N, C-alpha and C positions, 0 to 999 in steps of 0.2 A: 847459703843454705846448702845442706847435705842430704842426699837421698841414698840409701844403701838398698840394693834390691840383690836377693841370691838366686842364681839360676844354675840349673844342672843341664848338662848335655844328654841327649836319649840317642841312645843306638839300638835300631830294631835288626835282631838277628835272627835266624832260623826261620825263615819263611815256610809255614806249613803247607799252605795252599794260595795259588794265585786265582783270583775270581775277577767278576765283573764290578765288584765293590770299588769304589773311589773313596778310600777312607783317608781323612788327612788327621795327622797326629800333630798337637800343637801345644803351646803354652805348658811346656814341660818344666817343672820345678824339681828339687831335691825330693819332693815326696808327693807331687801329683803329675798327672797326665791328661790332656784333653783330646777328645776324639770328635769328629765330625764328618759327616756324609750328607749325601743327596737330601735336600729338604723335602722332596716329594715322597720319599718312601715312609712306608708305615712303621708302627712300633717294631723293634727288631729285639732278638735275644742277646744281651751282652754279658759276657761272663769275663772273669779274670782271676788268677789263682797265682800264687808264688810257686815256682817249679818245686814240687814234692808236699805241696799243702793242699788243702780242702778250696774247693772253688766257691767263689762268690757269684750269684746269678740275678738277673734281672730283666724286666722289660722297659725299653726307653726309647724316646725319640732324640733325634739330634739337636744339639751337641750334647754330651756328658762328659764331666769331669771327675775324675778319680782321685780321691785326696787319700792321706794317711798312708801313703806307699813308704817302703823303706828305701834310704837313701843307698844307692849302689847295689840295689837287689834287682833280680831278674825275674819278671812276670809275664806268664802265658795270658795273652787277651784275644778274645773271640767274639766276632760279630756275625751274626748269622740269620737268615730268613728261611723261608721253605726252600727256597731254590738255590740260594748261593752262601757260601761261608767265606769269611775273611779270618785269618788267624796269624799272629806274629809274637814272638817272644819279644819283649823290650826290657832292656837294662838301662837303668839311670846311671849314667856315668859312660866313660869310654869302653871299648871292648874289655868284657870282663875276662880274667885269666883262663876261664874255662873254653872261652871262644878263640882263644889265641890270635888277637890281632897282631899284625905287624906293622910298625910305625903307624901311620894314620889311617890304615886300611883293616876292615873286618871281613872275615870270609865265612862263607857257607856252602854246602853241598845241596843238590837239589836232584829231583828224580828225572827219569829218561826223557831226553827230547833230542830233537836234531840240532845241529850248531845254530842255525839262524834263529830258530824257537827260543833256545838256550840263551840267545844274547839278547833276544826281544824280552823275555821273562826276567831277566836281569834287570834291564832297563825299566820294566813296569815297577820293580820296587822303588826306585827312585831314578832320577834324570842323572845323576851322578854314578849309579850303579852298572857294572857292566861284567862280561866274563872275565875271570882273573887274568892278569897280564903281569907276570912275574918280571922284574926289571933287572935282577940281579940273582947271581947262585944263591946268596943268603935267603932272599925273599922266596926263590923258587923251592928250595930246601924246607924252609919254613911251612911250606904247604903240606906237608906229611903231618903236621900236627891238627891240620882241618880235616883232611879226607878221612873218612870211615873206611873200614875193611870190607865193607860188602861188595864194592866194585873195584876192578883193576883199572878202569881207564874213565878219565873225567874230561870233557871239553873245556878248553881255555879260550882265552881270545885270540891267540897267535893264528895268522892265517895267511896264504898267499892266494887268496881268490882273484884279486884284480890283475897280478902278474904273476906267472908261474916261476916259482924261486924267488920271488921277492916277498919276503914274509913281513908282516906289519902286525902290530897289536890291533886289540878292537877299537882304539881311538885312533887307528890309521898312522900312528907312528912307527918307523921302522924298528925293526929288531936289530939290535947291535950283532955283526957277524962274529966278533969275538965270543957272545955269549951264547949264539947258536952253536957254536963248535964245541961249546962245554955242555950242552943240555940236549942235542938231540941224541936219540938213541941210535944204535948201530943200525946201519943201512936205512936211516931217514934223514933227511927228507929224501921223497922220491922225485927225481928231474924228469918228468916225461909229458911230451905235448898231450898224451892220451890220458895221463894219469889224473883220476879226479879226487885224488886224496890231498885236499887243500886246505884242511883244518887241522890245528894241532889238538892232541890230547896229554894228559899227564898219565903216565904208566906206573901205577902203584907197584912198587918193588917188592918182593917177596922177604926181602930182609929191609927192615926200618932204617938200618944206620946207612945204607947204601944210597946213592945219589939218586934223586927224582928225576927222570928223565921225559924227553917230549918225544912224541911219535905223530905222524900225519895219517889221517883217516879221511875216508870220504863224508864230507860235510850233511849228507843226508841220513847218516846212521843215527838211531837212537840211542844215545848213551846218557849217563849222568853228567852233570857239570858243576862247575865252581863258580861262585859269583863274588865279587869282591864291591866293597863300598868306602869310598874315602871319606873318612871322618872329618869334617872342616873344624879346625882348631877353634874352640869356643871358650870364653872367660866363664868362670862359674859366679861371679859376684860383679856387680856394676855400681858404682856410686856417683852421683849427680850433685854438683856443688852451682848454685845459681848465683848469680850477680844480677844487680837490675837489667842489664842490657845482654847477657850471655848466660851460658850454661856450659859446664866442663863436665865430660863424662870420663869416667876411669874405669878399666875393668882389669883383669888379672893376666898374666900370661898365659898364653894357649898351653892346654894340657900336653899337646904333642906338635912336633914339627917334621915334616918329611921333605927333607931335599928342597926343592924348588917348589914344591906345593905349599906355598905359604898362604894362610888366609889374609883376605882383606876384609876389614869390617866397614859396613856401610851404615851410617847414622842417618835418619830420618826424623824430622819434627814437623808436625802442623799444630794449627789449632783450629779453633770453629770459625775463624773470619778470613780462611783462604791463605793464611800465612803456609808456606811448605820451604823446607830447607833439607839439603841432602850432601852427605859428604861421605868421601871413603878414605881409609887411612891403613897403612901397616903396622901402626902403632897401636897401644894399648891405651889410648886416648884420644878424645875428640873435642872441640869446642864449636859451640853454634852461636854465631853472633846475632846482631840485630834484632835482639827479642825485645819485647816491651816489658817494662817493668810491672811485676805484680799480676802477670796474665798467666792464664792455665794454658799447657802444651801436652802433647801427646808424643811421645818418643819410642821409636824401635830401633834395635842395634841387630843387624843380620851378619852372619860370618859367610863370606863368598869363597868358595872353594876353586881356584884356577887350575883346570887340567894342563891348559897351553893357551898360545897366545889368542885362541878364536874360541875356546869354550869354556865356560864358568859355571858353576852351580851354587845355588844359595844353600848355605848351611843354616845353623840354628837361627831362628828369629826371636828374641826375646818377646815376651807377653808384653803389650803396650804398657807404657810406664806413664803415668800422669804425674806432672810436677807443675809447680807454679814459681816463676822466677820471683827473686826478691824484689819486694818494692823499695822505692828510693827512701832512704833513711831520712828522719827530719833533720833539719839542720838549724842553725841559729838559737839551740837551746839554751834558755836562760831563765833565771829565777827572779821573780819580781817580789815584792811587799813581804819579805821576810819578816816574820813575827816571831815571837817566843812559840805559839803553837800551831802555826800554819805558814803556809808559803804558796805563791803561786808560779807553777812551772809553765812556761810558754815556748813554743818552737814556730817552725815555718816548715812548708811541706810543698814540693813541687806538685802541681795538678794535672798538668800537660802530659799526655801520655804516661800516666802513673796509675795503674788500677790499685786503688786500696780501700780496704773495708773498715779500717779503724786503726787505732792505736792502742798499744799495751803499754800503761805506765806502771813501773814497780819502785817502789822506795824502802829503804831500810837504814839502819845505821850504818855508816861507812865502815867498809872492811868486815863487815858481819856477814858470816855465811849462811844464807837462808836455808840450803840445803841440811845443814846440820842443826839449824836452830828451831826448826818446827814453824810454828805459826807465830812465833813472837820472840820477844827477847825481854831481859830484866834490866831496868835501870833503877839504881837505889830502891831495889825490892820492890820495884812496881813493874808489872808486867806490860808490854807495850806490844799490840799486833804489827806485824808485817803488813805492808800495803801492796795491794794490786788494784788498779783502776784501768777498767775497759773504757775507752773513748770512741766514739763514733767517728766516721771519716770526715764530719763538717766542723768537728770541734779541735781547735789547736792549743788548748790551754785547759789547765784543770788545778783546781785549788785542793792542795792536800791539807787536811785538818786533823785535829787532835794530834799533834806530833809534841814529842817531849821537849821542854824548854833546854836550852844550852846544851845542844846534842848534833853531831856532824853527821848528815844524811847523804845518801847517794840515791839520786834519781835516773833510772834507766828509761828511755823511751824507743821503742821500735814501732815500725809501721808494719800493720798486718794486712795481709790479702788472704781471704778466706773463699776459695773456689769450690764449686760442685762437680765432681768427676761422675762418669758413670757408675762408679764403684762406691766412692764416699766423697767426704769432704777432703780438700787437700789446702794445706795451711802453709802459707811461706811468710817469713818476717824479714824485715831489713836488719842491716847491721845496726848495732845498738848506739844510740848518741846518749851520752852519760855527761852529768852535771852534779857537781857537789855544793852542798850550803850548810851552815851551821845556823840551827836556830838561836835567837837571841836570848838572853838571860831576861826573865819576866821583871818589868818594873813593879813598883808597887801601885796599886789601884785606888783611884779616887781620892787624891790629895787633896783637901780643901782646910780652910781655916774656920775655926770656931768662933763665930761672930759675937758670939756672947763673952768670949774672954777678950775681945780687943779693947787695949787701954793706950795711954800716952806711949808707954816704953814696952809694952809685952804683947803678946798674943799667942794663942795656943792652935797647933795644927794637930791632922788626926788622918789615918788612911786605912785602907784594907792591905793585907797581906799578898804578895806577890803569888803568882801562880807556880807552882813546883818549888823545888829546893832552892832557896839563896842563903848566904851566910851572914851577910850584914846588909844593913842599909846606910848610905851617906845622904847627909843633908846639909846643904849649904845656904846659908841667908847673906844675902849680899845688898847693900845699900847703894839706891840709885844715885844719891848725892854725893857720898863720899867713896863709893865703889868698895867699901871695906866689907870683909866677909867673915863669917863665923862658920865654922865646920863643926858638924855633930855625927859620930858614927855609932849606931845604934845596932843591938842584936836582933836577930829575924823574927823574934816573938814579939817585940815592940811595935805598937800601932797608934801612939800619939806623942807629942813633945811640947812643952811650954818654953817659948823663948822670951828672955829678959835681956834689960839693959839696952833697948832700942831708943832711937832717937824720935822725938814727940814731931809728928807731922812727916815723917820720912817714908819714902816709898821703897818696899822690901821686894826682892825676887827669892822665891823659895825654891829651890832645886833638889830634887830627890832621886836617887838612882839605887838600883840592887846590884851586889856584888856577889860573884861567885867566882872562885879560883882566879881572882885577878882580873876578870872581865865585868865591865859595867853594863846595865842595862840602858835603854833608852831614857832620856831623863822626862821626869814627869815633874811640872813647874806649876806654881800658883804666885800670885802676888797680893800684896796687902800693904795698906799705908796705916801708919800708927796715927792715933787720934792727935790732931794739932791743937795750939794754945788759942783760944778764942780771941777777937778783938775787943775792944774796950766797950763800945756801946752801939746797939742797933735801934732805929725807930722805924715802925711799921706804919703803913697808911691801908686803908680799907681794900682787901683783897677781893678780886671779882672771880669769875669762875677759871679762868686761866693765866690770869696775871696780876702782879702787886708791886706798888711802889715803896721803895724802902730809902731810909736814910742812915749812913752808917759814920759813926765817929771814930777817926783813926788816930793813933799816937805812934811816935817813934821814941817813945820811951825806952824801949828793950833792944831794939835794931832799927838797922835801915830796912826799908821795904821798897819794893818796887810794884806792888799791886795787891789785888785782892782775889782770891778765889772763893767763890759761893758755891755752896752744895746744899741743895733742898733733899731731904731724905725722908722718905716715908717706907710703909711696909711693903708697897709694889713700885714704888718709883725713885728714882734719884737722877736729879738735874745739876749740872755744874756749869758755871760760865765764869769768865774773868774779866776785871775791870782793872785797866792800867793806872797807875799813879806815879808821876814821874818826880823824882827827888822830893820826896815827902819827908821835911824835918821837922814841921810843926803839926799840933794838931788841926785836923780839917776835916770837913763833913764831904761825904760823897753820896750822891743821889743817884738811883739807877731804878729802871722799870724791869721787873722779870716778866718774859713772857713763856708759854709753853708749859705751864703747871698742868697738874691734872685736878679737874673739878672735883669738890668735894673731899680731897685729900688732905690728910693733916700730915704737915712737914715739920721737921726737925731742921731749921736752919742753922747750918755751920758756916762760920766766915772765918777765914784764917788770913793772915798776911804771908806775902811770900817775898825772899829774897833768892832770886835764881830757882833752884830746883828745892830750896828747903822751906817748908812751911811751918807757920808758927802754931803754936797750939790753939785749940778751939776754945771759946768763951767757956766760963764755968758754969754759967747758966743758957744751956741752949735756947734759941727762940723758937717757939710753937706757932705756927701758921696754919689755920684750916681755910682752904678754898672752899666758896660757894658750890654747892651742890648743882649739877646741870640736869635737865629734866630728861626723861626717857626720849628715844628718838624712834621715828618710822611708828607713829601711833596710827592703827589702821584697823579696817573691819575684815577680815578675811571671809566672814561667812555670817550670814544672818537669815532669818525667816520672819513669819507673821508675828511670832511672840517672844524672840529673842535675838540677841546681838553678841558675837564673840569678838571681843576686843583682844588685840595683841599687839606688843610693842617691842622693841629692841632695848637693849640695856644701856642707860646713859652714859655717856662717857666719863671716864674717871671713876671715882669711888662708887662701888654699888651699895644702894640704900634701900629702903621699902619703896614699893610703887605705889602710891597713893591716887586711887582713880574716886572721881566725884560725879555724880549724875545730876544735870539741871535740867528742871522740868519746863517745856515750852508748851507743847500740846496736850500732853498725858502725864500722870504722875510718875515718878520714878521708883522702881522698886528697891533700890540702895540709895544711901546717902554717901558714905564713904567705904571704900573697900582697900584693905592694905594687903599687899603680895610682897612677901619677904623674898629678899634677894637669891636665897637658894631654891625658891618655887618655881613653877613654870611661869613664864611672863605672858599668861593668858587669863582672861576673865569671861565668864558665861553670865550676862544680865538678863535675867527673865523673872516674872513674865512681864511682857510689855503689849503695848496696844497695837495692833496691826496698822501699818501705813501712817502712824506717828511719827513726829521728828523730836530727837532728843540731843542734847548737847553733853558731851562726856570731856571732863578734865582731867590730867594727869599730872603729877609732880614726883620728884624724887625727894626723899626724906631719910636722913641719918640723924637721929635724935632730935635735936632742934635746929638743925642744918636742914632748910627746905628749899627746892629749888623754885623757879618760875612755873606758871603753869603752860601746858600744852593742851588746846581744845580741839574736839572733833565732833562735827555735826554729823547726826546718823539718822537717816529715816528707815523704820522697818518695813518687811515687805508686807503689801496688803493682801488680804485675804482674796482668794479667785473667787469671781460670781459662781454662784451655784445656779442649777436649774436650766441650762442653756438648751432650748428647744425650738424646733421649727413651727412657725405660726401659718406661714403662707408660702405659695411658690407658683409661679407660671413660666412661661416660656421665658421671661426676660428678669424677673424680680423674684428674690428670696426674703422673706422676713423672719427674723428670728428674736427670742426675748429671752431674759434671764431675771434673777432676783437678785436685789442689791445686797452685799455683803455687810455685816457688821465692821465697825473700825472706822479709820480716818481714810478717806480716798477724796480723788478730785475727778475722776471721770473713768472713760472705759476706752480701750482700743481693740478695734476689730480688724482683722486682718484676712484677706480671702484672695488666694491665688495672686499673690505679689500685689495686691491692692490694699489699702488700708482706710479705716475711719476713725477719726479720733473724736470721742465724746467727751465734752469738758463739762458734763454736770452729771454728779453720782447718782441723780433719781432718774436720769432716762435710761431706762432699761429695755429698749426696743430699738432696732435698726432695720430699715429696709435697703437691702443691695440691689441696686437697679442698674439697668444697661448691662444686663448680664447676656451671656451667649446661650442660646437654647440647646438642651439636650446635652449640658456639659457638667461633669462633677465638680463641685466646689468644696475646698478645705477651709472650714472657718474656725479660725482660732480667735478667743478672747481673753482679754487680761484687763484687771484692776490697775489703774494709775493713782500713784501718790506722788506728786512732784514727778521726778525722774525714774523713781522705781516702779517697777510693774510687778505684779503678782504671778503665780503660776500661770500657766496656760489651761484653759478649757477648749476642747475644739469638739466638733462634730463635722461630718462630711455628708453633703447633699447633694442634689442635681436638679437643674432648671429643667421644665418639660421640655420634651422635644419638639420642634416646629412641625406642623402638618405640611405635607408636600403640596406643591401647585403645579398647576398645567398639565395634570395627566391628560396624555393624547394617544391618538393611534398613529403609529408610523407607516404600518401596512397590516393587511389582515389577508387570510384565505379562507377556504372552505373550512378548516380544522384548527386554526391558528390565527394568532392576532400578536402583533409586537407593538408595545406601548411604551411611551417614556413619560418622564415627570422630573421636575426642578425642587431643590430645596436651597432656598435662599439664603439661610445662615444656619450657623448652630452646628452640633456634633450629632453623629449617629453612629449606630453600630451595625444597622442592616436596614432593610424594608421589608416589610410584611406584605405578602399579596393574597388577595383574596377574590374569590368568584362566588358572586351570588350570596356574599355573607359567610362563606365557608373558607377558612384558610387553607392557603395552597402551597405557599412555600415563602422562605426568607431569602432575599437576594442583597448583595452588597453594593452593585451598580444601580445605576437611575434609569436604566433600560432592562425590559425583559420581553422574551418571547413566550407567551402562553400557547401551549400545544393541547392536542387530543380533545380537541372541542366538536361540537355538532354542526354541520352545514346549516345555513339560513336559521340561525339560532339567536335569540336576543340573550345578552350576558351583562351583568352589573359587575364590573371589576373595580375592586378597592385597593389603595396603597396606603400603608401607615408608617410612619418613622418609628424607629425601633432603637432605644439605648439600652444601657444595662438594666436600668430600673424602670422603664417606661415605655409605653407605646402611644403615640398620638393619635388624633382623630384620624379617620379615614377621609381622603380624597377619591371621591368615585367618577366612573365614565362609563356610559352605557353603549356597547358595541353589539352588532349583528353580523355575524360571519355570512360569507359570500355564499351564494347559491352553486350547485355544480354546474359546470358550462354543458351546452348542447353537445350530444354524442352521436355517432353513427351519422355523419353528414352525407346526404345523397343530392347531387346537382344532376340535372336532367333537362332535356329540351333547349339546350343552348341553340340561340339563332343567331342573325345578324345583330338584333337590338334586344335580345331578353334572354332570359334562363330561368328555370323552377329550381327551387332547393326545397329539401324536406330534411328533418332531424328526429331525433328520439327525444321525448318530453320526459323530465324527472317528474313531476307532479302535475296535478290538475290546476294548480293556481299558478303557475309559472306564465311569465311574460317573456317576450324575446326582443333583442334588438340586432338588426342587420344593418351593416355599415358596409358601404363599397365606395371604391375609387379607383381612378386609373393609376398606373404606375407613373403618369407623366403630369397629373395635376394633384395640386394641394385640397381640391375640393372633394369632401366627403359628404356622402348621401347617407340618411338614416332611414330606416323602415321599422315601424314598430308594430308587433302583433302579438296576439295571444293563442295565436295557432302554431304548430309544429311545422310549418311550411310557409312558402311565399314565393311569389313571383315577382321578378325584376324586370322592368321594361324601359325603353327609352336608352338603350344602350349604344354606343357607337361600334359599326361593324369592325371586325378584325382588330378590336383593342384588346389589351389585357388588364383584366380588374383584379383587385385584392379585396376579397370578402371576408368579414369578420363577423361572427354571429356569437352573441352571449345572451346569457338567462338574465331575467329581471326579477327582482323580488324586493317589494316596497322599497323602491328606489336604489336597491343594492344590485349591483350587477356582479356577474361571475367573471372570471377570466374568459377572453375571446377565444375562440377556435377560427383560425384564419386558413383561407384557401387562395389559390389563384385560378381564374378561367380566362378564355380568349374567345371572344366573338367570332362569329363566321364572317368571313370577308365579302362573299359574292352571293351564293347561294344560300337558302335556307334548307338545310338538310336535317333530316331527322336523326338526331343524335342517339348513339346507343346508351342504355341506360348503364350507369356505373356507380359505385360507391367509393366515396373520397373517405380516407381515414387520415387522421394526423393533421400536421400542420404543412 
């Protein structure tokens, strides 16, 4: 693959002003230049013009590419903001004549600065730029063309700043003494330890033709200065030739060479997968190895300008060039299945490390120039298109159609690799793999024998013309017995031929080809046997559906024979077999049983004698045999309902006749007696109307005229009617009773199913059923069908549920002053929830069998009811009567504690309260009780110095409150008057 890239070298001359701008000039072509600068700058004013022409002006961001420039022309470019300006003259090409470059250097003069600043400003222009360093008298004298007349002195790079009297150039190389002796002005240089004149200037002579001399001045003086820029040698064009594993880069000779300042070219290649390659060369070409076939790469070529052994500067870098290596070409390209108008082309391709996106297949007549032929070509005044086929990368073969017969074609196949670059699509293709082939002459089509013309010594053949142009047809008739042939040559417009003078009973091969310019097409063949002479006598016995017994009378009157060949021929069938007869010299009878015949078929039986491969002629009058018809098969009922039956069957083996269907009455009358279905009609019969649930017998036979097969019978029972009026009659927790109406028609009972259970009713007059032992509160899906034998009607169904069971054992788990916790049981059955009521008023629904009722009043009787809830029903309630507890005593006050007694008082909640006081020692299990209707008590008979636990509760109608508990200790020795105090809490 070859890539051509044009590149022009740019020289920036005449720097107008040096500023803080860091402007980069790149991607120079013969007609464009690209500028870029700091990305964080705002829009700048950008302008350019050709010297002496009008200015083009715009505002832009970085970067900007200027197109449409003139090759070799000089342009003034300016980039400015409110604070800074960058300007330069740019010439596309090497130093233009008016800038008077010398060898590979360009020169320009600049404004007044010290020597050090001048040298620094020259470097600011380019790393390779510096103060002018004349290396010989010719170069020194050449600078007269550069220096303007405004000033007399210009700084150059020569100086002895480091060592007095040891003059060097700006690149620190020594100035040859011989050159110094010729270029220093009179009285220069000055060698003095106190002398500060260490930097050289060019003295502009009054007469331009005289020699330009040097003088040394103080380096700190402000003088004009002369800069030089070495132009790296750069090619103008580059070409890339790719192979699958490498790419070769070629460029032109450099535009100039300057002594030892030769350019070295650096080639850099990379791809998106991390591959990098770099090489340098003094030649004008380089090669990159170890590339991947069909892959995309980016390449850059840079000129490097070497000043000395330690300093080198980059020259021009070509804009990034994207290229795709050539993919590996197809191999083992070959042609298969060449035909007159088509051929298959097949190839192989390496898939490992070979990137390819498809194949391009082109085909045309061999040695035919597609570029001058347009879109096609003429063959025998017929226009044929050139061919281009694009194939995806998964396919390695293609069939080319619509070709012209008898023409030499060339097929070219290349591997394609199409890759997307940041600029556009890049495409590469492999070397071409070529194969040629010639399409065949088209043979005649559809060669066959006209069976109606078949005779003992002749028959006729016919065909369709070949595709395309042919000149003649060759026909060869060959006898299988004698191997003798007859040949016929016909004009290309002939399409039939009668062949005479053939041997009776012989087998012939007809071979036919087309001819064009001496080349033959493929052979089209047909075979045919002439009619043989019949044997003397045949006796037939009664035929069955597929077999027959025969007796044949043979004679050796005309020839010797070694056997018999029998042929049964019909419109749709032909059966042959052979009977061996050894050394038959006299008349004899041969008996045989022939099997495998087609039922109902009418055969023409042809019998011939054989002697080797030669058959006798057939009998004068052929024997006609008609086999018994076979009945239809697979007689069945695919669908039926209450009043009709659909009968279908498959065709009987053998000859197809009418299908004759009969209906035989058993339980009900038949709507048909006999129905005939023609062979070309659908083998289906709808019998209607029939009685529901009745049994019928259908018989089917095949009939072809008077040839009628045996019967096949099929017993069918129609679908009984579904019972109407299914309704619910009664239900409770464990029983559901339903009823229905007896349907008309034939039936023997019913089948009731409910939730995976079933009940069979064997009497048609029983129209009710009890479903017992059911689960309370459960939904039941009840279906009902009528039965007639093994046939059932359509289903009728209903959904109902048993009543839910009433809960049992509602009891109180615990209760307080304002709440009560109850529980209950449900022995069996389903439920959705439980409904809680208080004094006959619904309170809430719960899903558990335990509930805490809150917000009650103390010392109050309540009637609490619990009922089972299902989706449809609520059971009867189970109730329980409860009384909430009274409030416990409050403000307990214990006083007058002695060795054997104490007094206690409390606050009473109502006038009807009674109280229970219980007390016991901490060491005894005996509890003493004291019941009172007053809100105070005196406890006596205590043990001195003992600790007692006292529990006081309120009593109301035998319901006690929670106890209030206190501990006291009796006095040990003395009876002391205890201070009164109030005990609160437990």
